[in-house]
N, C-alpha and C positions, 0 to 999 in steps of 0.2 A: 504494500500500500504506500502511496505517496502522500506527503502532506499537502493539504489543500490550501491554496492562497486565495483569499477573497478580500479585496481592499487592503486594509492594513492588518488583517488577521491571518494567522497561519496555524494550522493544526490538523487534527484528524478527528472524525466523529463517526465511529462505526458501531453497529449494534447487531447482536444476535438476538432474534426474536423467536418465540415459540408460541403458536396458537393451537388450541384444541377445539374441535366442534362440540356443540352442546351435548352433554351426557357422554362425552368422549366416544362417540359412535365411529365406526370404521368406514366413514363416507368416502375416504380417499382410496378405497379399493377400486373405485370406479375411475377409469382412465379419463373419461370426459369431465368429471368433477375436478380431478387434478389439473387437467389442461386449462379449464376455465378459470380456476383459482390462480394458477400461474400467470395466465394472461392478464388477469385483473391486477395482480401484484406488479407485473411489468408496467402496466398502464399507469398505476399509481406512482411508481418510481419515476416514470417519465414526467408526469404532471408535477411532482414535487422536485424535480431535478436532482434526484438522488440516484445512486447506483446499486443495483441488485448484484451482489457478488456471488451469491449462491442461494438456491431454494431447493429443498428436498422434503419429500412427504413420507410419513409413516402412514399406516392404515388409519390412524386416529389422531394425527397431529401433523403440523408443518413447521419446519425450521426455515427461517428466513434470515439471511445475513446481508445487511445493507450498509453502504458507506456514503460519505459526503453528506451527512445529515445535519450539518452545522446550524441550519436555520429552524430546526423543528424539535419539539420536545418528544419524548418517547410516547406519552399518552396520545398526542396529536397524530403521530405516525401510525400507531396501532389503530386508532379510530378510523383513519383513512384506509388502511389496508383491509381491516376487517369489515368496515362498512361497505366499501365498494365491492369486495368479493362476495359478501353475503347478498347484496342487492342483485348482483349478476347471477349468482347461483339460484336465488329464489325466482328470478325472472325467467332464466333459460332452462334450468335443470331441476326445478322443484319436484317434479314427478319422480325423478331418480333418487332423491334423498328424503322425501317427506316420510317414508315408512320407517326411517331410522330416528326421526326427530319428533318431538311433540311441540305444538305451537309453530310459530313462524321464525323462531330464532335459529340461526345457523351456528354461530360461534358461542363458546362459553364466555362468561363475563371476564375472566382473568386472562393473564398472559405472563410469559416469562420474558425478561429482558436482561441483557448484560452488555455493558460497553466493552468494546474490544479494541485494544491498541497494540502497539509494537513493544510494549513493556508490561511488566507485572505491577500489581498494586503495591507489592512490597518494595519494588525498585523505586516507584514514585514516592512512597512514604519515606524511604531512606534519603532520596534526593532532597525532598522538602525539609526534612529534619536536619540534614547534615551539610548540604552543599552551600547554603547561604553564608556560612562562616567565611568561605573563600571570597565572596563578594564584599563582605565587611572588611576583610583584611586588605583587599585591593583598594577599597575606598580609603581606609586608614593610611595605607602606604601613599596614595595619591595626595591626601591631605598633608601628610608629613613632608613629602617632596615639594609641594606647593609652598608650604610655610618656609622650608629651607631656602627655596629660590627667592622668595620675597625677602627673607633676612639677608641673603647674599646681595641683592640689589641695593638694599639700604646701606650695607657696609661699603659698597662700591662708591658711594657719593662721598 
């Protein structure tokens, strides 16, 4: 993954998301349901200008890995992915899945998410706790050198 540059910001924003159908039914055994859901996710990625890195289905869940998500919160992205795909499945394929579900809900209410980066949480914690000392030492060295130069100029007169 490459860092994303937008204006004066630089970084990465990648998420691993997992969604399950209502009652964890095995609706993704149906190839057409999987294809329709995947197409809906791809369309949502296009509309949000984010990138789908990977998408894989189990019989009763889907894993989605997206990147370039800088402008969106996780709940917003999940709402868009689940909402658009549920709408499309209810509209186009409801006869294929309605026997496995009660009511008109397709997705369960919850979801799993994890931010994914090129480093571990432990590495970031260590960096935040320990690396700033170096910046303070550099700042102190700069201040000392600046004061010494100013003193030297005063003694030159």
